[in-house]
N, C-alpha and C positions, 0 to 999 in steps of 0.2 A: 657419474655421468648417466644421463637418461637417454633413451631412444626417443628421437625427434625426427618428425617428418618435415621435408621442406614447405609443406603447405601451412604448417603452424606458423613458420617465419613469415610467409606471404599474408596470413590473417593477422598475426599479432605485431608485426614490424612493417611491412610492405604497405598493406592497405591503409592504416592510420596515417603513414607518411603521405601517400599520394593523395588522400582525402584532405589532408590539411594543405598540402600545396594547392591543389585544386580549388579549395575554398578561398585561399587568399588570392589566386589569380582570377577567379570569377567574381570576387568581391571588388577587386582593383578594376574590373571593367563594368562595374555598376549592377551586378546581380544583387538583389535582395537576399537576407539570410534564408527566408522561406524558400525562395526559389533555389537557392544552392542547395539546401536540405533535401529538397525534392529531387534534384539532379544526382546528389551523392547517395541518396537512400538512407539519411540519418535525420535525427531529430534537429530541429532548429537550435536547441541547447548545445547539441555536439558542435554544431557549426560555429556557434559563439565562442565555444572552447578552444576551436582550431584557430579561429582569427584573433583570440586573445593571447594565443601561446601557450594555453594551459594544457594543450593536447600536443606535445611535441612529437617529432618523427625520429626515424633512424637517419643520422647525419649522412652516413656514406650513400644511402639512397637518393636523399634530398640534393647532395651535391653532385649527383652523378648527370653528365651532359645528356645522356639518353632520357633520364627521367625527365629532366628540366623541359627538354624538347617536346617530349610526349605530352606532358602538362600543358604546356603552351599551346600545342596543336589542338588538343581537346577543348582548351577554354576558348581558343579563337573559333573553332567549329561550333561550338554552343552559342557563341556570341553572334556569328553570322548566320546561323541556321544550317550550315553546310554539313553538320555532323550530328547524326541522332545518337540514342543511347546504345543501340546495337553497335554501331561504329566506334564509338568510345569504349565499349567493352572489348571489341577486337584489338583495339590499340593497347589496352591495358594488359590483355591476354599475351599478346606479342611481347609486350615488355617483360612481363614475369617469366615467360620461356626464356627471353634473352638473359635475364639476370639469374636464372637457375642454371644455364649451361655455362659452368666456370666464370659467372659473374658474381656481383655482390651478394645475391641470396645464397649461393653455393658457398661463398667465403664465410658468411655468417653460419651456415649449417654445419660446416666444418669446424668452426669455432665452438659451437654447441656440442658437437660429437667429434672429438679429436680421431676417433677410430676411422674416420672418413677422410682424413687428410691425405689429399693427393689423388683421390678417387671417388669423392662424393658425387660429382656430376655423372661420372661413368655408371654408377649405381642407379641415381635418381632420375637421370635424363635418359639414358641408353638402356637401362634395365641390368640385371645381372649378367655379367660377363664371365663365364667359366673360366676363362684363361687368366683374367684378371684375379679372379677369388684364388686360382691355383698359386698364382704368383704371390698373393698376399699371405697364404698360408704358408709357403716355403720361407718367405722372408720372416715371419713370425717364429716359425720353427728354429731358424738359424740364430735369431736374436736370443732365444731362450736357451739354446745350446751353449752360445758363447757366454752367457751369463753364468751358466754352471760351471763351465770351463775355467773362466776367470775366478770365480770364488772357490773353486776346488783347492785343498791345501797340497802342496807339493808340485803343482804342475809346473812351476817356472824352472824347475831343474831338469825338465824333459821337453822344454820348448827348443828347437834347434836353432842355431845360428841365424839361419836364414828365415826363421820365424814359423809359427803354425798358422794354419788357418782351418777353420771349420766351414764345410760346405754343404750342400743339399741340392739335388737336381729337380727339376720339374719333371712331372710324368712324361714319359716318352722323349727324354732330352737328347739331343743330337749334337749340340755344339755348346761352346764354353759359355755362350750367352743364355744357356738354359740352366746355368748352375749359380746358384747365389753363395756369395762368401764375403769375408771381410776384406775391403781394399786396403792394401798396405800390410796385411797380415797382422798376427798377434805376437808381440815380442816380449821376452822375459825382461823385467825392470824390478831390480833389486830382488825381494823375496815374492814379488807378484809378477802380474803381466799387464801389459799396456794394449788396449783395444782402441785402435785409431779412429775407427768409424763404424756406422751400422752397415749390415750386410747390404750388397748389391748383386744384381746379376752380371755376370762377366768379370768379376773381380779376381778370379783364380785362374792358374794355369795348370801347375802339376797336380794339385788335389782334383782339379776338374777333369784333368786328363784321366786319372785313375778312376774317378767316379763314373765317367761316362762309358769307359770300357767295362765296368762292373755291372752298371744297370743295363747295358745292352745284352749282357750275358744272363742277368737276372734282375728284371724289373723291380723286384721287392727292395733291392740294394739302392738306396738314394742318398746316403748321408755318409760323410767321412770327416776325419781330422788326422792331421799328421803330426807325429812326434819324433824325437831324436831316437834313433836306433841305439839300444844299449843291451849288453847281455843280461841286465837286472829286469828290464822291461820284457824282453822276449821270455825269460825264465818265469815272469809273472803271469804269462798267458794260461787261463785255466784250461784244463785238458779237453773239455767239450769243443772248445774253439778250433777251428782249422786255421793253420798258419802256412804261409808260402812266401818264399823268396824269389826275387826277380833281380835281373840284370840292372844296374843304376843308370845305364847309358840313356840319354834323352832321345836319340834318334830313334825313330819309329816305336816310341814307347807304347802308344796306345794300341798300335796293331799287335805288339808283342804281349801285352797284358791280355788282349782279347784272346789270344791263342791260349795263354795259360788258363784264362777263365773258362775254357770249353769244358773242362772237368768239373767246374763249379767255383763259386766265388768265396774265398775264404774270408772270415772275420778280421784276420791281421795279416797284413802284407807288408814285406820289408826288403830293402836292400841295405848292403854293406858299404855303399858309397863308391867313389871312383876319383880319379884326379880331377879335382875342382868341384866335386859333387859331395855333399855331406851325406853321411848315412841317414836314411829316413825310415820310418814306420808308419803305415796307413792303418787307421782302424776304421772299420767300416760297418755300416748298420742300416736300417730300414729308413732312418731319418737322422737329422743332425743330431738331435736330441739323443737318440739311441746311441749314435757312434760316440758321442762324447760320454754318456753314461759307461759305455764300455771302456772307453780311453781313460777316464778319471779312476774306474776301478781298478785297471792294470797299473796305473800311477800309485795308488794306494798299496796294492799288493807288492810293487816293487819297492816302495819305501819301507815297507815292514821287514824286508829281508837284508 
């Protein structure tokens, strides 16, 4: 993949298309090739190429109703004398801006640079949005963490029946919609795990609740993953890590965790379950990647015992 500016698409794809269409429209209205060349700012040979079809354009531009209407309006303006070059340029610039803002130029740009998918126009038209950039970084971090988790040996045995989730908060997160996680959770499947979808914001409740309480107490803690509580897993926690237990009850959990975290946020947090509630251990870290690294290390240690 190469870095490409939207202006390159304008020059290399849009401009040849609109010139070809204007040349054909003006020729149909009786303009001579020399006059067309003068109007378009190209050579007469180029006009000949446009009219013979040797210089084709971008189909999605040529078939767009807004493009067709603009070309017809400019050609008619030239024919009747009601439009000069300045006004024609204004028409084309307006069309380019329209096409760049979630239009066909934006679509082509995203195809050329997949990293822009879903946000190309937000970057190119509206400029860098720090909030959008933060969301992008969080989603990327969770995706990397999920891949690490899914490929780690032995993790399937430590996935709870309710499923595992890998999550990360935005900076200064306050609500569940500020937390990115895997929709539908990660579930054990034979000797491996199944990841049903890419991470999204607002896709977690329980891991998000734990993370929101943790990051409110310590903003450096933004990532977490849940595993099934077991004696082997807890015994595998290395000595420098802090471990804390809490009540499994869901009622007022966030407030109770906030109270627990007043004395500091542990790296490992667990409960032993209750009626209808499976025992769960939460491994926390500065990011989803860090939390998963800690969790997979615990799993490896537990498997060795």
